[in-house]
N, C-alpha and C positions, 0 to 999 in steps of 0.2 A: 252668591252665585259666582261672582268673579273670583273669589278666593278658591272655590271648589274647582273652577276651570284651570286656574294656575296650578293648583295642587295636582290635578289630573295630568297636565302637561309635564310637570316636574317628575311625576311617577313614570310616565311613558319615556321620558328622556333618560331617567335613571335605569329603567329596564333595558332600553336600547344600548346604553353604554355597557351595561353588565353583560348582555348577550354578545355584543361585538367583541368584548374583551375575552370571551371564552373561545373564540376562534384561534386556531393554531397559527403561529407565524410561519413563514416559509421555511425558516431555519429549523423550527421544531418539526415540521412535516418532513423535511429532508432527513433529519436525524431519526425520526420514526421509521422512514422507509429504509434507511441504512440498517437499522436494527432488525427489521423484518427480513431484508435480503440476506443479511449475514446469518441469522438463525436458520432460515430455510435452506441456505446453501450448505451450511455445516451439517444440518440434519439429514440432507439428501446424500452428500458425498463423504462425510467424515463424522458419523454420529458418535464414534468412540473417542475422538480426539478432544482433549480439553485445552482451553486456551492457556497460554502462559500468563503470568500475573499482570502483564501489560495489556492483555487482550489479543496478542498475536497468536495465530494458529500456525504451528510448524508441523509439516508432514514430511518426513524423510522418505524419498522415493527410490534412492539408490544409496546403499551404504558405501562408505569409503573403503579403500584398501586397508588391510590389517596394519595396524601400527601408525596410521596417519594421525598427525597431531591436530588438535582443535585450532580453529582460527581465533586469534586474539585481537583486541583493539591495537591499532598501530600497524597491523599486517596489511600489505598491499595484495588485493585479490583481483584475479581476472575471471570474469564470469560470462556465460551466455545466459540470456534470460528472455522470457516473453511475459508481458503484462496484460491482464484482461480486467474489464469491468464485470461485475456480477449482473446478470440480466434475468428478468422474469417476464415471460409472455404466455399467452393462453395456449399456444401451440406446443412449445417445448418445455414449458415450466421454468424452473430455475436452472441456470447453467452459466458457464464461462461465456461472456458476451463479447463485446467489441474488443479487439486487440488494439490497445492504445499505444503500445511501445514494444520494441524488441531490439536486441543487441545487434542483430545482423548475423550472417552466416560465416563471415570470414575473420573478423577481428573482434575479440571479446571486449567487454566493457571493463575498465579498470577503475578502482577507487581504494582509498585507504579506510579501513574499518575503524569506526569511531570518530572520524574526523568531521562528521556532520555534513558531508558532501552529498549524501543520499538521504532518503526518508528514514525516519527513526525505525520503522519496521524492518528495513533492510539491515541497518547497523546491528539491530538485535538478532535477526535471523542468522547473520554470519557467525555469531558466537556459538551457535548450535551446530555449525557445519564443520567439515574437515576437507582437506585437499582431496579432490576426486569425487566428492559426494554430490548428490542431486536432491533437491527438495521442492516442495510446493508450499508456499506461504500464503495465508489469507490475512490481509492487513486491514484492520479497522481504520477509518478515516483519521482518528486521533493520532495514529502512528504514521500517517501519510500527509495529506494536504488539508485535512479538517474542513474548515469553512471556505477555504480558498480554492476556487475552481482553477484548473490548469488546462488550458487549451481544450483537449477532448475529454477531460476528466471533470465531471460535475462536482460541486461541493458535496461534502459528506458521502463520498463514494468509498465503499470497501473495495479493496483491490486484491486480485489473485496473481501471483507470480510463480513461474516455473523457472528454477535457477539451477544451473550446472556450474560447479566450481572447476575452472580449467587449470589454474595455477595459483599458488599462494607464495608470496615472498614475505618471509618472516621479518618482523621489525628488527630482529637481531642480525639478519642477513645483510650482505652487501648487495644492494639492488642494482639491476642493470643500468648502465649509463648509456644514453643515446648520444653518440658523438657525431657532430656534423663536421665533415671535413671539407675544406675549400676545394673547388674544382682545380685540377692541375691541367694546364694546357698540354695538349698532345703535340709533340714535335713530329713534323712530317719530313 
């Protein structure tokens, strides 16, 4: 009887461990939610767009002027942008959600393409753009912040950016130098 009771408890314990190990971890659940949001967003807004090999979705919204050169690694770009989380709710369905960042209206954001100073999705997207073009990019978390939450951006969040190229300084160009001059006293 005692052996049967011990065997019964061992069986129950084994089943409990087996069942509890079937539950998804938080990270797995977040990755599953990301995949769902991404697929529904693309299906609703861009069903004909296929992702690049990296998983980046690139949608050109304004073509550049004729003869504009492609942006290359090493070029300094000035851009205006707005960044959104993808949101799904019962009222509006899937859409651009919370705006987590924007460049502002007066001074564009500047960075060197390929230097690793922005998320991987941005560095890649710039290579598909030209001076004067505009694009919408949908960035899976593996090309953004992945499992690392960033202030208002939860872990495993796909991101949507609207980007306008304002100016491109080629890596072969002489870049503008900002000169700080000392103040000269005014004689009265």
